[in-house]
C-alpha positions as CSV (number, residue, x, y, z in Angstrom):
1,M,100.9,167.0,61.4
2,Q,100.6,168.3,64.9
3,I,102.7,171.7,65.7
4,T,103.8,172.7,69.0
5,V,105.8,175.4,69.4
6,D,108.1,175.4,73.2
7,P,107.2,179.9,74.1
8,G,110.7,179.7,76.4
9,R,113.2,179.0,73.7
10,C,111.2,181.5,70.7
11,I,113.7,184.7,71.0
12,G,111.4,186.6,68.8
13,A,113.1,186.2,65.3
14,G,110.1,185.7,63.3
15,Q,110.9,184.1,60.7
16,C,108.7,181.6,61.1
17,V,106.0,183.9,60.2
18,L,107.6,185.0,57.3
19,T,107.7,181.9,56.2
20,A,104.0,180.9,57.1
21,P,102.3,183.5,58.1
22,E,98.3,181.3,57.8
23,V,100.2,179.1,60.7
24,F,102.2,181.6,63.1
25,D,102.0,184.3,64.5
26,Q,103.9,187.0,67.6
27,N,101.9,188.0,70.7
28,E,102.7,192.0,71.4
29,S,106.4,190.4,73.3
30,G,107.3,189.0,70.1
31,I,106.6,185.1,71.3
32,V,105.7,182.3,68.6
33,T,101.8,181.6,68.7
34,V,100.6,179.1,66.4
35,L,97.4,179.9,64.5
36,R,97.0,176.8,63.2
37,P,98.3,173.2,64.9
38,A,97.8,170.9,62.3
39,P,98.0,173.2,58.6
40,A,97.4,170.8,55.1
41,G,98.0,171.5,51.5
42,G,100.3,174.2,51.6
43,D,100.9,175.5,54.5
44,A,102.4,171.8,55.9
45,A,104.7,172.5,53.5
46,A,105.8,175.8,54.9
47,A,105.1,175.1,59.0
48,R,107.6,172.7,58.1
49,E,110.2,175.9,56.4
50,A,110.1,177.6,59.6
51,A,110.9,175.0,61.9
52,L,114.2,174.5,59.7
53,V,114.6,178.8,59.2
54,C,113.9,178.9,63.4
55,P,117.1,180.1,65.4
56,S,115.9,179.1,68.4
57,S,114.9,175.3,67.2
58,T,111.5,176.5,68.6
59,I,109.3,174.6,67.0
60,T,108.3,171.0,66.5
61,V,106.2,169.1,63.3
62,E,105.9,165.2,64.3
């Protein structure tokens, strides 16, 4: 699994951080950052869920 984000699309809703706090964070502007671009186990499942709930479709999981 590989996670990428498009910070230009991020609206700072924070759903990713709430859903997968071990994988995502937000910078001082509220824009998503990836803490673990290749998570495993439960963190991988949470990252997939975060991609689904992201209102701006910023997160890509491959």
